[in-house]
Biopython code that builds the backbone (N, CA, C, O; Angstrom):
import numpy as np
from Bio.PDB.StructureBuilder import StructureBuilder

atoms = [
    (1, "MET", "N", (100.225, 112.548, 81.849)),
    (1, "MET", "CA", (101.257, 112.231, 82.817)),
    (1, "MET", "C", (102.496, 112.465, 81.905)),
    (1, "MET", "O", (102.419, 112.164, 80.714)),
    (2, "GLY", "N", (103.723, 113.033, 82.467)),
    (2, "GLY", "CA", (104.717, 112.957, 81.426)),
    (2, "GLY", "C", (105.781, 111.888, 81.161)),
    (2, "GLY", "O", (105.644, 110.775, 81.669)),
    (3, "PHE", "N", (106.956, 112.209, 80.302)),
    (3, "PHE", "CA", (107.804, 111.047, 80.020)),
    (3, "PHE", "C", (108.189, 110.071, 81.162)),
    (3, "PHE", "O", (108.117, 108.855, 81.342)),
    (4, "ILE", "N", (108.717, 111.356, 81.986)),
    (4, "ILE", "CA", (109.223, 110.574, 83.167)),
    (4, "ILE", "C", (108.433, 109.586, 84.090)),
    (4, "ILE", "O", (108.773, 108.441, 84.388)),
    (5, "ASN", "N", (107.235, 110.308, 84.507)),
    (5, "ASN", "CA", (106.053, 109.790, 85.139)),
    (5, "ASN", "C", (105.873, 108.522, 84.526)),
    (5, "ASN", "O", (105.949, 107.533, 85.255)),
    (6, "ASN", "N", (105.598, 108.347, 83.051)),
    (6, "ASN", "CA", (105.293, 107.493, 82.507)),
    (6, "ASN", "C", (106.321, 106.333, 82.546)),
    (6, "ASN", "O", (105.886, 105.194, 82.715)),
    (7, "ALA", "N", (107.526, 106.518, 82.417)),
    (7, "ALA", "CA", (108.807, 105.795, 82.829)),
    (7, "ALA", "C", (108.810, 104.952, 84.150)),
    (7, "ALA", "O", (109.056, 103.747, 84.184)),
    (8, "LYS", "N", (108.471, 105.832, 85.370)),
    (8, "LYS", "CA", (108.083, 105.326, 86.531)),
    (8, "LYS", "C", (107.025, 104.619, 86.560)),
    (8, "LYS", "O", (107.185, 103.576, 87.194)),
    (9, "ALA", "N", (105.791, 104.793, 86.039)),
    (9, "ALA", "CA", (104.830, 104.058, 86.114)),
    (9, "ALA", "C", (105.072, 102.516, 85.638)),
    (9, "ALA", "O", (104.770, 101.579, 86.377)),
    (10, "GLY", "N", (105.671, 102.321, 84.282)),
    (10, "GLY", "CA", (106.002, 101.314, 83.616)),
    (10, "GLY", "C", (107.002, 100.325, 84.689)),
    (10, "GLY", "O", (106.835, 99.120, 84.876)),
    (11, "LYS", "N", (107.834, 101.002, 85.181)),
    (11, "LYS", "CA", (108.911, 100.234, 85.752)),
    (11, "LYS", "C", (108.247, 99.713, 86.928)),
    (11, "LYS", "O", (108.387, 98.502, 87.098)),
    (12, "VAL", "N", (107.429, 100.460, 87.937)),
    (12, "VAL", "CA", (106.564, 100.115, 88.893)),
    (12, "VAL", "C", (105.693, 98.967, 88.771)),
    (12, "VAL", "O", (105.719, 98.070, 89.614)),
    (13, "THR", "N", (104.762, 98.941, 87.559)),
    (13, "THR", "CA", (104.036, 98.031, 86.777)),
    (13, "THR", "C", (104.895, 96.503, 86.626)),
    (13, "THR", "O", (104.398, 95.431, 86.971)),
    (14, "GLU", "N", (106.146, 96.644, 86.095)),
    (14, "GLU", "CA", (106.916, 95.362, 85.879)),
    (14, "GLU", "C", (107.078, 94.876, 87.197)),
    (14, "GLU", "O", (106.674, 93.726, 87.369)),
    (15, "ALA", "N", (107.633, 95.542, 88.305)),
    (15, "ALA", "CA", (107.859, 95.087, 89.467)),
    (15, "ALA", "C", (106.560, 94.418, 90.131)),
    (15, "ALA", "O", (106.656, 93.307, 90.654)),
    (16, "ALA", "N", (105.422, 95.071, 90.101)),
    (16, "ALA", "CA", (104.270, 94.598, 90.416)),
    (16, "ALA", "C", (103.849, 93.120, 89.935)),
    (16, "ALA", "O", (103.624, 92.070, 90.536)),
    (17, "LYS", "N", (103.844, 93.502, 88.594)),
    (17, "LYS", "CA", (103.366, 92.039, 87.666)),
    (17, "LYS", "C", (104.430, 90.853, 87.947)),
    (17, "LYS", "O", (104.042, 89.689, 88.049)),
    (18, "GLN", "N", (105.921, 91.244, 88.077)),
    (18, "GLN", "CA", (106.816, 90.087, 88.506)),
    (18, "GLN", "C", (106.311, 89.494, 90.037)),
    (18, "GLN", "O", (106.224, 88.282, 90.235)),
    (19, "ALA", "N", (106.018, 90.423, 91.002)),
    (19, "ALA", "CA", (105.947, 89.892, 92.305)),
    (19, "ALA", "C", (104.514, 89.023, 92.315)),
    (19, "ALA", "O", (104.472, 87.955, 92.924)),
    (20, "TYR", "N", (103.503, 89.472, 91.701)),
    (20, "TYR", "CA", (102.401, 88.777, 91.549)),
    (20, "TYR", "C", (102.470, 87.295, 90.831)),
    (20, "TYR", "O", (101.870, 86.291, 91.217)),
    (21, "ALA", "N", (103.310, 87.396, 89.739)),
    (21, "ALA", "CA", (103.633, 86.136, 89.079)),
    (21, "ALA", "C", (104.475, 85.043, 90.032)),
    (21, "ALA", "O", (104.535, 83.825, 89.867)),
    (22, "GLU", "N", (105.055, 85.783, 90.992)),
    (22, "GLU", "CA", (105.827, 85.079, 91.672)),
    (22, "GLU", "C", (105.088, 84.325, 93.042)),
    (22, "GLU", "O", (105.551, 83.594, 93.918)),
    (23, "GLY", "N", (103.763, 84.852, 92.794)),
    (23, "GLY", "CA", (103.337, 84.177, 94.146)),
    (23, "GLY", "C", (103.315, 84.943, 95.609)),
    (23, "GLY", "O", (102.824, 84.594, 96.682)),
    (24, "ARG", "N", (104.054, 86.145, 95.216)),
    (24, "ARG", "CA", (104.474, 86.905, 96.569)),
    (24, "ARG", "C", (102.904, 87.701, 96.956)),
    (24, "ARG", "O", (102.126, 88.110, 96.095)),
    (25, "TRP", "N", (102.711, 87.781, 98.267)),
    (25, "TRP", "CA", (101.507, 88.236, 99.187)),
    (25, "TRP", "C", (101.971, 89.485, 99.571)),
    (25, "TRP", "O", (100.998, 90.178, 99.868)),
    (26, "VAL", "N", (103.146, 90.164, 99.717)),
    (26, "VAL", "CA", (103.455, 91.340, 99.804)),
    (26, "VAL", "C", (104.468, 92.068, 99.037)),
    (26, "VAL", "O", (105.527, 91.497, 98.778)),
    (27, "LEU", "N", (104.256, 93.269, 98.644)),
    (27, "LEU", "CA", (105.101, 94.218, 97.953)),
    (27, "LEU", "C", (105.710, 95.509, 98.487)),
    (27, "LEU", "O", (104.938, 96.375, 98.900)),
    (28, "VAL", "N", (106.720, 95.669, 98.510)),
    (28, "VAL", "CA", (107.151, 96.825, 99.362)),
    (28, "VAL", "C", (107.622, 97.649, 98.247)),
    (28, "VAL", "O", (108.367, 97.007, 97.508)),
    (29, "TYR", "N", (107.418, 98.951, 97.858)),
    (29, "TYR", "CA", (107.874, 99.589, 96.861)),
    (29, "TYR", "C", (108.149, 101.175, 97.429)),
    (29, "TYR", "O", (107.289, 101.778, 98.071)),
    (30, "LYS", "N", (109.417, 101.727, 97.111)),
    (30, "LYS", "CA", (109.779, 103.080, 97.407)),
    (30, "LYS", "C", (109.460, 103.931, 95.969)),
    (30, "LYS", "O", (109.809, 103.483, 94.877)),
    (31, "PHE", "N", (108.863, 105.011, 96.102)),
    (31, "PHE", "CA", (108.818, 105.984, 95.708)),
    (31, "PHE", "C", (109.491, 107.157, 95.890)),
    (31, "PHE", "O", (109.402, 107.589, 97.039)),
    (32, "ILE", "N", (110.270, 107.952, 94.968)),
    (32, "ILE", "CA", (111.048, 109.467, 95.356)),
    (32, "ILE", "C", (110.315, 110.004, 94.449)),
    (32, "ILE", "O", (110.059, 109.495, 93.358)),
    (33, "GLU", "N", (109.931, 111.080, 94.859)),
    (33, "GLU", "CA", (109.394, 112.463, 94.140)),
    (33, "GLU", "C", (110.033, 113.698, 94.521)),
    (33, "GLU", "O", (110.131, 114.027, 95.703)),
    (34, "ALA", "N", (110.501, 114.440, 93.503)),
    (34, "ALA", "CA", (111.146, 115.762, 93.648)),
    (34, "ALA", "C", (109.806, 116.766, 94.264)),
    (34, "ALA", "O", (108.609, 116.547, 94.081)),
    (35, "ASN", "N", (110.397, 117.864, 95.004)),
    (35, "ASN", "CA", (109.399, 118.487, 95.695)),
    (35, "ASN", "C", (110.154, 119.851, 95.768)),
    (35, "ASN", "O", (111.185, 119.953, 96.432)),
    (36, "LYS", "N", (109.642, 120.856, 95.099)),
    (36, "LYS", "CA", (110.241, 122.294, 95.120)),
    (36, "LYS", "C", (110.110, 122.921, 96.156)),
    (36, "LYS", "O", (110.939, 123.829, 96.224)),
    (37, "THR", "N", (109.207, 122.838, 97.318)),
    (37, "THR", "CA", (109.658, 123.166, 98.462)),
    (37, "THR", "C", (108.467, 122.461, 99.506)),
    (37, "THR", "O", (107.312, 122.366, 99.090)),
    (38, "SER", "N", (108.836, 121.973, 100.899)),
    (38, "SER", "CA", (107.994, 121.646, 101.468)),
    (38, "SER", "C", (107.260, 122.328, 102.259)),
    (38, "SER", "O", (106.619, 121.786, 103.159)),
    (39, "ALA", "N", (107.248, 123.613, 102.040)),
    (39, "ALA", "CA", (106.459, 124.698, 102.600)),
    (39, "ALA", "C", (105.174, 124.862, 101.972)),
    (39, "ALA", "O", (104.427, 125.755, 102.373)),
    (40, "THR", "N", (104.797, 124.019, 100.933)),
    (40, "THR", "CA", (103.599, 124.466, 100.241)),
    (40, "THR", "C", (102.844, 122.906, 100.152)),
    (40, "THR", "O", (103.396, 121.816, 99.999)),
    (41, "THR", "N", (101.489, 123.193, 100.292)),
    (41, "THR", "CA", (100.758, 121.546, 99.882)),
    (41, "THR", "C", (100.421, 121.662, 98.309)),
    (41, "THR", "O", (100.012, 122.620, 97.653)),
    (42, "ALA", "N", (100.707, 120.480, 97.982)),
    (42, "ALA", "CA", (100.379, 120.577, 96.601)),
    (42, "ALA", "C", (100.368, 118.885, 95.960)),
    (42, "ALA", "O", (100.918, 118.014, 96.635)),
    (43, "PRO", "N", (99.846, 118.603, 94.912)),
    (43, "PRO", "CA", (99.887, 117.087, 94.547)),
    (43, "PRO", "C", (101.369, 116.837, 94.269)),
    (43, "PRO", "O", (102.182, 117.687, 93.905)),
    (44, "MET", "N", (101.601, 115.505, 94.502)),
    (44, "MET", "CA", (102.599, 114.745, 94.229)),
    (44, "MET", "C", (102.621, 114.490, 93.032)),
    (44, "MET", "O", (101.883, 113.524, 92.838)),
    (45, "THR", "N", (103.203, 114.937, 91.861)),
    (45, "THR", "CA", (102.912, 114.526, 90.314)),
    (45, "THR", "C", (103.510, 113.126, 90.486)),
    (45, "THR", "O", (104.539, 112.839, 91.097)),
    (46, "GLY", "N", (102.536, 112.173, 89.728)),
    (46, "GLY", "CA", (102.847, 110.980, 89.336)),
    (46, "GLY", "C", (102.850, 110.186, 90.329)),
    (46, "GLY", "O", (102.616, 109.015, 90.029)),
    (47, "VAL", "N", (103.069, 110.448, 91.636)),
    (47, "VAL", "CA", (102.981, 109.358, 92.600)),
    (47, "VAL", "C", (101.458, 108.456, 92.628)),
    (47, "VAL", "O", (101.411, 107.230, 92.730)),
    (48, "GLY", "N", (100.330, 109.306, 92.521)),
    (48, "GLY", "CA", (98.890, 108.683, 92.472)),
    (48, "GLY", "C", (99.019, 107.836, 91.353)),
    (48, "GLY", "O", (98.312, 106.835, 91.477)),
    (49, "GLU", "N", (99.694, 107.875, 90.260)),
    (49, "GLU", "CA", (99.490, 107.322, 89.195)),
    (49, "GLU", "C", (99.865, 106.095, 89.092)),
    (49, "GLU", "O", (99.304, 105.165, 88.512)),
    (50, "GLN", "N", (101.321, 106.132, 89.965)),
    (50, "GLN", "CA", (102.385, 104.646, 90.131)),
    (50, "GLN", "C", (101.492, 103.953, 90.953)),
    (50, "GLN", "O", (101.365, 102.742, 90.772)),
    (51, "ILE", "N", (100.766, 104.597, 91.945)),
    (51, "ILE", "CA", (99.871, 103.815, 93.107)),
    (51, "ILE", "C", (98.926, 102.985, 92.271)),
    (51, "ILE", "O", (98.714, 101.822, 92.614)),
    (52, "GLU", "N", (98.310, 103.517, 91.145)),
    (52, "GLU", "CA", (97.274, 103.057, 90.573)),
    (52, "GLU", "C", (97.745, 101.915, 89.630)),
    (52, "GLU", "O", (97.030, 100.944, 89.383)),
    (53, "ALA", "N", (98.742, 102.055, 89.221)),
    (53, "ALA", "CA", (99.427, 101.147, 88.461)),
    (53, "ALA", "C", (99.895, 99.707, 88.981)),
    (53, "ALA", "O", (99.762, 98.603, 88.454)),
    (54, "VAL", "N", (100.508, 100.099, 90.232)),
    (54, "VAL", "CA", (100.417, 99.040, 91.063)),
    (54, "VAL", "C", (99.089, 98.152, 91.234)),
    (54, "VAL", "O", (98.848, 97.052, 90.738)),
    (55, "GLU", "N", (98.313, 98.927, 92.061)),
    (55, "GLU", "CA", (96.912, 98.265, 92.236)),
    (55, "GLU", "C", (95.953, 97.835, 90.857)),
    (55, "GLU", "O", (94.907, 97.192, 90.940)),
    (56, "ALA", "N", (96.485, 98.281, 89.737)),
    (56, "ALA", "CA", (95.658, 97.647, 88.610)),
    (56, "ALA", "C", (96.239, 96.342, 88.442)),
    (56, "ALA", "O", (95.642, 95.517, 87.750)),
    (57, "GLU", "N", (97.659, 95.970, 89.157)),
    (57, "GLU", "CA", (98.225, 94.605, 88.769)),
    (57, "GLU", "C", (97.358, 93.533, 89.913)),
    (57, "GLU", "O", (97.498, 92.336, 89.662)),
    (58, "GLY", "N", (96.609, 93.834, 90.959)),
    (58, "GLY", "CA", (96.295, 92.841, 91.471)),
    (58, "GLY", "C", (96.429, 93.357, 93.190)),
    (58, "GLY", "O", (95.831, 92.727, 94.062)),
    (59, "TRP", "N", (97.128, 94.345, 93.454)),
    (59, "TRP", "CA", (97.788, 94.861, 94.737)),
    (59, "TRP", "C", (96.711, 96.122, 95.242)),
    (59, "TRP", "O", (96.089, 96.836, 94.456)),
    (60, "ALA", "N", (96.654, 96.208, 96.639)),
    (60, "ALA", "CA", (96.059, 97.134, 97.393)),
    (60, "ALA", "C", (96.920, 97.797, 98.337)),
    (60, "ALA", "O", (97.426, 97.172, 99.269)),
    (61, "LEU", "N", (97.095, 98.887, 98.173)),
    (61, "LEU", "CA", (97.915, 99.842, 99.348)),
    (61, "LEU", "C", (97.215, 99.663, 100.545)),
    (61, "LEU", "O", (96.015, 99.833, 100.762)),
    (62, "ALA", "N", (98.344, 99.205, 101.497)),
    (62, "ALA", "CA", (97.850, 98.929, 102.861)),
    (62, "ALA", "C", (98.457, 99.977, 103.864)),
    (62, "ALA", "O", (97.748, 100.447, 104.754)),
    (63, "ASN", "N", (99.838, 100.358, 103.708)),
    (63, "ASN", "CA", (100.262, 101.297, 104.478)),
    (63, "ASN", "C", (101.385, 102.026, 103.658)),
    (63, "ASN", "O", (102.029, 101.521, 102.739)),
    (64, "MET", "N", (101.520, 103.430, 104.201)),
    (64, "MET", "CA", (102.312, 104.213, 103.509)),
    (64, "MET", "C", (103.179, 105.042, 104.689)),
    (64, "MET", "O", (102.528, 105.500, 105.627)),
    (65, "ALA", "N", (104.556, 105.233, 104.662)),
    (65, "ALA", "CA", (105.164, 105.956, 105.065)),
    (65, "ALA", "C", (106.069, 106.984, 104.603)),
    (65, "ALA", "O", (106.652, 106.694, 103.558)),
    (66, "ALA", "N", (106.327, 108.057, 105.086)),
    (66, "ALA", "CA", (106.810, 109.474, 103.976)),
    (66, "ALA", "C", (108.118, 110.089, 104.799)),
    (66, "ALA", "O", (108.067, 110.257, 106.017)),
    (67, "ALA", "N", (109.126, 110.361, 104.123)),
    (67, "ALA", "CA", (110.404, 110.771, 104.582)),
    (67, "ALA", "C", (110.606, 112.077, 103.686)),
    (67, "ALA", "O", (110.107, 112.138, 102.563)),
    (68, "GLU", "N", (111.359, 113.117, 104.229)),
    (68, "GLU", "CA", (111.663, 113.954, 103.794)),
    (68, "GLU", "C", (113.208, 114.394, 103.538)),
    (68, "GLU", "O", (113.788, 114.624, 104.600)),
    (69, "SER", "N", (113.991, 114.561, 102.403)),
    (69, "SER", "CA", (115.454, 115.083, 102.485)),
    (69, "SER", "C", (115.898, 116.073, 101.673)),
    (69, "SER", "O", (115.241, 116.323, 100.662)),
    (70, "LYS", "N", (116.892, 116.692, 101.917)),
    (70, "LYS", "CA", (117.346, 117.658, 101.282)),
    (70, "LYS", "C", (118.695, 117.179, 100.607)),
    (70, "LYS", "O", (119.549, 116.556, 101.237)),
    (71, "THR", "N", (118.806, 117.500, 99.357)),
    (71, "THR", "CA", (120.164, 116.904, 98.583)),
    (71, "THR", "C", (120.674, 117.999, 97.965)),
    (71, "THR", "O", (120.086, 119.074, 98.078)),
    (72, "LEU", "N", (121.827, 117.887, 97.231)),
    (72, "LEU", "CA", (122.364, 119.047, 96.222)),
    (72, "LEU", "C", (121.477, 119.235, 95.292)),
    (72, "LEU", "O", (121.398, 120.374, 94.830)),
    (73, "GLY", "N", (120.621, 118.227, 94.797)),
    (73, "GLY", "CA", (119.776, 118.492, 93.584)),
    (73, "GLY", "C", (118.331, 119.012, 94.280)),
    (73, "GLY", "O", (117.452, 119.325, 93.476)),
    (74, "GLY", "N", (118.025, 119.126, 95.692)),
    (74, "GLY", "CA", (116.753, 119.951, 95.954)),
    (74, "GLY", "C", (116.443, 118.991, 96.973)),
    (74, "GLY", "O", (117.147, 118.194, 97.593)),
    (75, "GLU", "N", (114.889, 119.330, 97.001)),
    (75, "GLU", "CA", (114.455, 118.451, 98.141)),
    (75, "GLU", "C", (113.647, 117.181, 97.555)),
    (75, "GLU", "O", (112.934, 117.268, 96.555)),
    (76, "ARG", "N", (113.832, 116.026, 98.269)),
    (76, "ARG", "CA", (112.916, 114.710, 97.589)),
    (76, "ARG", "C", (112.077, 114.308, 98.831)),
    (76, "ARG", "O", (112.281, 114.786, 99.946)),
    (77, "ILE", "N", (111.403, 113.663, 98.633)),
    (77, "ILE", "CA", (110.202, 112.944, 99.478)),
    (77, "ILE", "C", (110.287, 111.536, 98.982)),
    (77, "ILE", "O", (110.308, 111.277, 97.778)),
    (78, "GLY", "N", (110.330, 110.695, 99.851)),
    (78, "GLY", "CA", (110.426, 109.389, 99.579)),
    (78, "GLY", "C", (109.184, 108.580, 100.233)),
    (78, "GLY", "O", (109.076, 108.640, 101.458)),
    (79, "LEU", "N", (108.498, 108.032, 99.694)),
    (79, "LEU", "CA", (107.246, 107.161, 100.071)),
    (79, "LEU", "C", (107.506, 105.683, 100.132)),
    (79, "LEU", "O", (107.995, 105.229, 99.097)),
    (80, "VAL", "N", (107.322, 104.945, 100.973)),
    (80, "VAL", "CA", (107.620, 103.718, 101.127)),
    (80, "VAL", "C", (106.397, 103.179, 101.202)),
    (80, "VAL", "O", (105.812, 103.487, 102.241)),
    (81, "CYS", "N", (105.622, 102.274, 100.251)),
    (81, "CYS", "CA", (104.297, 101.616, 100.296)),
    (81, "CYS", "C", (104.280, 100.329, 100.479)),
    (81, "CYS", "O", (105.191, 99.699, 99.942)),
    (82, "LEU", "N", (103.439, 99.709, 101.136)),
    (82, "LEU", "CA", (103.390, 98.229, 101.504)),
    (82, "LEU", "C", (101.886, 98.106, 100.823)),
    (82, "LEU", "O", (100.849, 98.639, 101.217)),
    (83, "PHE", "N", (102.074, 97.288, 99.746)),
    (83, "PHE", "CA", (100.764, 96.629, 99.142)),
    (83, "PHE", "C", (100.617, 95.301, 99.444)),
    (83, "PHE", "O", (101.597, 94.559, 99.522)),
    (84, "ARG", "N", (99.476, 94.918, 99.624)),
    (84, "ARG", "CA", (98.907, 93.610, 99.781)),
    (84, "ARG", "C", (98.227, 93.197, 98.692)),
    (84, "ARG", "O", (97.609, 93.988, 97.979)),
    (85, "ARG", "N", (98.294, 91.654, 98.427)),
    (85, "ARG", "CA", (97.862, 91.031, 97.192)),
    (85, "ARG", "C", (96.483, 90.667, 97.384)),
    (85, "ARG", "O", (96.256, 89.891, 98.312)),
    (86, "ARG", "N", (95.498, 91.085, 96.672)),
    (86, "ARG", "CA", (94.377, 91.267, 96.770)),
    (86, "ARG", "C", (93.881, 89.556, 96.658)),
    (86, "ARG", "O", (94.487, 88.750, 95.952)),
    (87, "VAL", "N", (92.999, 89.300, 97.269)),
    (87, "VAL", "CA", (92.478, 87.866, 97.309)),
    (87, "VAL", "C", (90.984, 87.687, 96.315)),
    (87, "VAL", "O", (90.425, 86.594, 96.232)),
]
sb = StructureBuilder()
sb.init_structure("model")
sb.init_model(0)
sb.init_chain("A")
sb.init_seg("    ")
for serial, (resi, resn, name, xyz) in enumerate(atoms, 1):
    if name == "N":
        sb.init_residue(resn, " ", resi, " ")
    sb.init_atom(name, np.array(xyz, "f"), 0.0, 1.0, " ", f" {name:<3s}", serial, name[0])
structure = sb.get_structure()
């Protein structure tokens, strides 16, 4: 995983730890990923690792929704993930 993806995983890990420590039962997190072109099928670099980072803190991915947008900087994919605390 590259520097940027490591930083993203670190940020999401801290959010997951804090929500868990606060006794929260639901965590909703938005992941933004750059996409060269929506016409191709390819791995979303870093997203899987970020989801694994949340799950390593005691959460389980329950639902996910995706949205795609085009900006001046290129295409972006937004994934909104709902995690539930493991019991």
